[in-house]
PATORVEX-858820 format. One record per atom (N, C-alpha, C): x, y, z; residue in three letters; residue number from 1. Coordinates in Angstrom, 3 decimals, padded with zeros to 6 digits. Layout:
N
+----------+----------+----------+------+-----+
:        x :        y :        z : type : seq :
+----------+----------+----------+------+-----+
:        X :        Y :        Z :  ala : NUM :
...
+----------+----------+----------+------+-----+
# end
This chain:
74
+----------+----------+----------+------+-----+
:        x :        y :        z : type : seq :
+----------+----------+----------+------+-----+
:  059.865 :  112.383 :  042.081 :  met :   1 :
:  058.523 :  112.064 :  042.513 :  met :   1 :
:  057.685 :  113.347 :  042.542 :  met :   1 :
:  056.484 :  113.260 :  042.045 :  asn :   2 :
:  055.574 :  114.402 :  042.003 :  asn :   2 :
:  054.718 :  114.376 :  043.276 :  asn :   2 :
:  054.834 :  115.394 :  044.117 :  asp :   3 :
:  054.103 :  115.394 :  045.389 :  asp :   3 :
:  052.610 :  115.691 :  045.234 :  asp :   3 :
:  052.166 :  115.922 :  043.990 :  arg :   4 :
:  050.732 :  116.152 :  043.752 :  arg :   4 :
:  050.029 :  114.876 :  043.299 :  arg :   4 :
:  050.784 :  113.775 :  043.188 :  leu :   5 :
:  050.210 :  112.506 :  042.754 :  leu :   5 :
:  050.231 :  111.483 :  043.879 :  leu :   5 :
:  049.208 :  110.658 :  043.923 :  cys :   6 :
:  049.121 :  109.587 :  044.910 :  cys :   6 :
:  050.210 :  108.556 :  044.609 :  cys :   6 :
:  051.005 :  108.166 :  045.606 :  pro :   7 :
:  052.068 :  107.203 :  045.353 :  pro :   7 :
:  051.552 :  105.781 :  045.094 :  pro :   7 :
:  050.279 :  105.516 :  045.364 :  leu :   8 :
:  049.731 :  104.189 :  045.089 :  leu :   8 :
:  049.113 :  104.072 :  043.707 :  leu :   8 :
:  048.296 :  105.043 :  043.318 :  cys :   9 :
:  047.570 :  104.912 :  042.044 :  cys :   9 :
:  048.046 :  105.889 :  040.972 :  cys :   9 :
:  048.776 :  106.938 :  041.368 :  gly :  10 :
:  049.296 :  107.896 :  040.398 :  gly :  10 :
:  048.330 :  108.998 :  039.999 :  gly :  10 :
:  047.118 :  109.010 :  040.584 :  arg :  11 :
:  046.169 :  110.081 :  040.274 :  arg :  11 :
:  046.455 :  111.283 :  041.164 :  arg :  11 :
:  045.848 :  112.427 :  040.830 :  leu :  12 :
:  045.999 :  113.617 :  041.679 :  leu :  12 :
:  045.523 :  113.300 :  043.088 :  leu :  12 :
:  046.303 :  113.726 :  044.066 :  asn :  13 :
:  045.946 :  113.426 :  045.457 :  asn :  13 :
:  045.148 :  114.544 :  046.132 :  asn :  13 :
:  044.980 :  115.651 :  045.467 :  arg :  14 :
:  044.227 :  116.803 :  045.986 :  arg :  14 :
:  044.816 :  117.351 :  047.290 :  arg :  14 :
:  046.120 :  117.278 :  047.409 :  cys :  15 :
:  046.805 :  117.770 :  048.605 :  cys :  15 :
:  046.913 :  119.287 :  048.540 :  cys :  15 :
:  046.321 :  119.953 :  049.503 :  ala :  16 :
:  046.377 :  121.412 :  049.545 :  ala :  16 :
:  047.809 :  121.894 :  049.746 :  ala :  16 :
:  048.592 :  121.164 :  050.488 :  gln :  17 :
:  049.947 :  121.593 :  050.799 :  gln :  17 :
:  050.897 :  121.465 :  049.600 :  gln :  17 :
:  050.555 :  120.632 :  048.636 :  ala :  18 :
:  051.404 :  120.451 :  047.457 :  ala :  18 :
:  051.093 :  121.458 :  046.353 :  ala :  18 :
:  050.013 :  122.191 :  046.508 :  asp :  19 :
:  049.608 :  123.182 :  045.509 :  asp :  19 :
:  050.030 :  124.561 :  046.009 :  asp :  19 :
:  050.890 :  125.255 :  045.279 :  pro :  20 :
:  051.363 :  126.560 :  045.748 :  pro :  20 :
:  050.241 :  127.556 :  046.072 :  pro :  20 :
:  049.110 :  127.449 :  045.383 :  gln :  21 :
:  048.005 :  128.383 :  045.639 :  gln :  21 :
:  047.279 :  128.086 :  046.953 :  gln :  21 :
:  047.363 :  126.863 :  047.440 :  thr :  22 :
:  046.650 :  126.504 :  048.677 :  thr :  22 :
:  047.586 :  125.958 :  049.748 :  thr :  22 :
:  048.882 :  126.134 :  049.562 :  ala :  23 :
:  049.863 :  125.562 :  050.490 :  ala :  23 :
:  049.699 :  126.062 :  051.924 :  ala :  23 :
:  049.041 :  127.173 :  052.099 :  his :  24 :
:  048.832 :  127.726 :  053.438 :  his :  24 :
:  047.659 :  127.043 :  054.160 :  his :  24 :
:  046.900 :  126.224 :  053.444 :  leu :  25 :
:  045.744 :  125.531 :  054.019 :  leu :  25 :
:  046.125 :  124.120 :  054.457 :  leu :  25 :
:  045.417 :  123.584 :  055.440 :  pro :  26 :
:  045.693 :  122.190 :  055.808 :  pro :  26 :
:  045.189 :  121.240 :  054.722 :  pro :  26 :
:  045.852 :  120.137 :  054.586 :  cys :  27 :
:  045.452 :  119.123 :  053.613 :  cys :  27 :
:  044.188 :  118.421 :  054.107 :  cys :  27 :
:  043.392 :  117.896 :  053.167 :  trp :  28 :
:  042.175 :  117.154 :  053.514 :  trp :  28 :
:  042.502 :  115.974 :  054.430 :  trp :  28 :
:  043.699 :  115.403 :  054.268 :  cys :  29 :
:  044.038 :  114.196 :  055.035 :  cys :  29 :
:  044.298 :  114.491 :  056.515 :  cys :  29 :
:  044.504 :  115.762 :  056.870 :  phe :  30 :
:  044.752 :  116.100 :  058.271 :  phe :  30 :
:  043.563 :  115.735 :  059.153 :  phe :  30 :
:  042.384 :  115.682 :  058.573 :  ser :  31 :
:  041.184 :  115.385 :  059.372 :  ser :  31 :
:  040.647 :  113.973 :  059.113 :  ser :  31 :
:  041.430 :  113.137 :  058.430 :  gln :  32 :
:  040.996 :  111.782 :  058.115 :  gln :  32 :
:  041.828 :  110.755 :  058.860 :  gln :  32 :
:  041.181 :  109.663 :  059.199 :  arg :  33 :
:  041.920 :  108.525 :  059.748 :  arg :  33 :
:  042.293 :  107.638 :  058.566 :  arg :  33 :
:  043.558 :  107.362 :  058.429 :  ile :  34 :
:  044.035 :  106.516 :  057.340 :  ile :  34 :
:  044.490 :  105.194 :  057.939 :  ile :  34 :
:  043.934 :  104.113 :  057.419 :  asp :  35 :
:  044.225 :  102.774 :  057.913 :  asp :  35 :
:  045.735 :  102.508 :  057.816 :  asp :  35 :
:  046.349 :  102.074 :  058.915 :  pro :  36 :
:  047.777 :  101.776 :  058.867 :  pro :  36 :
:  048.126 :  100.728 :  057.809 :  pro :  36 :
:  047.207 :  099.820 :  057.496 :  gly :  37 :
:  047.447 :  098.818 :  056.454 :  gly :  37 :
:  047.643 :  099.451 :  055.093 :  gly :  37 :
:  046.934 :  100.551 :  054.848 :  val :  38 :
:  047.101 :  101.268 :  053.577 :  val :  38 :
:  048.499 :  101.873 :  053.524 :  val :  38 :
:  048.924 :  102.448 :  054.610 :  leu :  39 :
:  050.255 :  103.057 :  054.644 :  leu :  39 :
:  051.348 :  102.009 :  054.477 :  leu :  39 :
:  051.120 :  100.807 :  054.969 :  glu :  40 :
:  052.104 :  099.733 :  054.833 :  glu :  40 :
:  052.260 :  099.287 :  053.377 :  glu :  40 :
:  051.248 :  099.525 :  052.544 :  arg :  41 :
:  051.341 :  099.164 :  051.117 :  arg :  41 :
:  052.250 :  100.101 :  050.342 :  arg :  41 :
:  052.566 :  101.234 :  050.919 :  leu :  42 :
:  053.447 :  102.192 :  050.238 :  leu :  42 :
:  054.873 :  101.652 :  050.176 :  leu :  42 :
:  055.516 :  101.776 :  049.037 :  pro :  43 :
:  056.939 :  101.419 :  048.993 :  pro :  43 :
:  057.708 :  102.307 :  049.973 :  pro :  43 :
:  058.689 :  101.754 :  050.603 :  glu :  44 :
:  059.480 :  102.500 :  051.599 :  glu :  44 :
:  059.987 :  103.825 :  051.034 :  glu :  44 :
:  060.433 :  103.815 :  049.792 :  ala :  45 :
:  060.989 :  105.024 :  049.167 :  ala :  45 :
:  059.934 :  106.106 :  048.944 :  ala :  45 :
:  058.647 :  105.752 :  048.990 :  ala :  46 :
:  057.584 :  106.730 :  048.731 :  ala :  46 :
:  056.945 :  107.262 :  050.012 :  ala :  46 :
:  057.321 :  106.745 :  051.133 :  arg :  47 :
:  056.686 :  107.157 :  052.396 :  arg :  47 :
:  057.087 :  108.575 :  052.792 :  arg :  47 :
:  056.099 :  109.304 :  053.287 :  asp :  48 :
:  056.292 :  110.674 :  053.796 :  asp :  48 :
:  056.723 :  111.675 :  052.732 :  asp :  48 :
:  056.461 :  111.380 :  051.453 :  leu :  49 :
:  056.836 :  112.303 :  050.393 :  leu :  49 :
:  055.636 :  112.938 :  049.712 :  leu :  49 :
:  054.494 :  112.267 :  049.732 :  ser :  50 :
:  053.285 :  112.839 :  049.140 :  ser :  50 :
:  052.061 :  112.170 :  049.750 :  ser :  50 :
:  050.928 :  112.848 :  049.624 :  cys :  51 :
:  049.666 :  112.327 :  050.158 :  cys :  51 :
:  049.099 :  111.236 :  049.266 :  cys :  51 :
:  048.330 :  110.379 :  049.884 :  leu :  52 :
:  047.499 :  109.445 :  049.139 :  leu :  52 :
:  046.314 :  110.222 :  048.589 :  leu :  52 :
:  045.666 :  109.695 :  047.580 :  cys :  53 :
:  044.410 :  110.308 :  047.126 :  cys :  53 :
:  043.303 :  109.849 :  048.082 :  cys :  53 :
:  042.170 :  110.514 :  048.094 :  pro :  54 :
:  041.092 :  110.127 :  049.002 :  pro :  54 :
:  040.644 :  108.671 :  048.827 :  pro :  54 :
:  040.587 :  108.171 :  047.584 :  asp :  55 :
:  040.159 :  106.789 :  047.367 :  asp :  55 :
:  041.146 :  105.801 :  047.975 :  asp :  55 :
:  042.423 :  105.965 :  047.688 :  cys :  56 :
:  043.419 :  105.050 :  048.232 :  cys :  56 :
:  043.499 :  105.146 :  049.755 :  cys :  56 :
:  043.302 :  106.331 :  050.289 :  ser :  57 :
:  043.371 :  106.487 :  051.746 :  ser :  57 :
:  042.262 :  105.713 :  052.450 :  ser :  57 :
:  041.171 :  105.466 :  051.716 :  arg :  58 :
:  040.063 :  104.684 :  052.280 :  arg :  58 :
:  040.233 :  103.190 :  052.027 :  arg :  58 :
:  041.319 :  102.814 :  051.386 :  gly :  59 :
:  041.597 :  101.408 :  051.173 :  gly :  59 :
:  041.164 :  100.861 :  049.833 :  gly :  59 :
:  040.792 :  101.731 :  048.885 :  ala :  60 :
:  040.404 :  101.272 :  047.553 :  ala :  60 :
:  041.604 :  100.619 :  046.875 :  ala :  60 :
:  041.331 :  099.665 :  046.015 :  asp :  61 :
:  042.381 :  099.009 :  045.245 :  asp :  61 :
:  042.910 :  100.015 :  044.219 :  asp :  61 :
:  044.184 :  100.410 :  044.302 :  pro :  62 :
:  044.703 :  101.420 :  043.383 :  pro :  62 :
:  044.709 :  100.970 :  041.925 :  pro :  62 :
:  044.526 :  099.682 :  041.687 :  his :  63 :
:  044.518 :  099.163 :  040.318 :  his :  63 :
:  043.105 :  098.960 :  039.789 :  his :  63 :
:  042.108 :  099.358 :  040.551 :  asp :  64 :
:  040.714 :  099.230 :  040.121 :  asp :  64 :
:  040.483 :  100.153 :  038.928 :  asp :  64 :
:  040.089 :  099.597 :  037.775 :  pro :  65 :
:  039.886 :  100.440 :  036.589 :  pro :  65 :
:  038.832 :  101.529 :  036.794 :  pro :  65 :
:  037.906 :  101.341 :  037.718 :  ala :  66 :
:  036.881 :  102.358 :  037.974 :  ala :  66 :
:  037.495 :  103.624 :  038.561 :  ala :  66 :
:  038.656 :  103.520 :  039.169 :  leu :  67 :
:  039.307 :  104.682 :  039.780 :  leu :  67 :
:  040.217 :  105.420 :  038.816 :  leu :  67 :
:  040.589 :  104.776 :  037.750 :  ile :  68 :
:  041.516 :  105.388 :  036.804 :  ile :  68 :
:  040.725 :  106.245 :  035.829 :  ile :  68 :
:  041.014 :  107.533 :  035.775 :  pro :  69 :
:  040.268 :  108.403 :  034.859 :  pro :  69 :
:  040.437 :  107.969 :  033.411 :  pro :  69 :
:  039.372 :  108.092 :  032.645 :  ala :  70 :
:  039.420 :  107.744 :  031.228 :  ala :  70 :
:  040.315 :  108.737 :  030.497 :  ala :  70 :
:  040.882 :  108.300 :  029.399 :  glu :  71 :
:  041.684 :  109.190 :  028.560 :  glu :  71 :
:  040.796 :  110.320 :  028.052 :  glu :  71 :
:  041.281 :  111.540 :  028.047 :  pro :  72 :
:  040.469 :  112.649 :  027.536 :  pro :  72 :
:  040.151 :  112.441 :  026.056 :  pro :  72 :
:  038.932 :  112.781 :  025.672 :  lys :  73 :
:  038.521 :  112.663 :  024.280 :  lys :  73 :
:  039.072 :  113.844 :  023.512 :  lys :  73 :
:  039.520 :  113.579 :  022.308 :  arg :  74 :
:  040.116 :  114.649 :  021.492 :  arg :  74 :
:  039.232 :  114.972 :  020.358 :  arg :  74 :
+----------+----------+----------+------+-----+
# end
């Protein structure tokens, strides 16, 4: 499991603690209230291993195509 990816949607979670360059800083989620219902959607095996991304932490549907970044143009 990659601790830099959101366990719900698979996008970068922007966790400061998972990035070696910013691991000494608190994560953005330390100052956010995360709905317990969102945490309950996490598979048991994924709990407490990585941060949610900001969108998923607010209860966004992780399968919403608007949240999935477009493929990079080549």
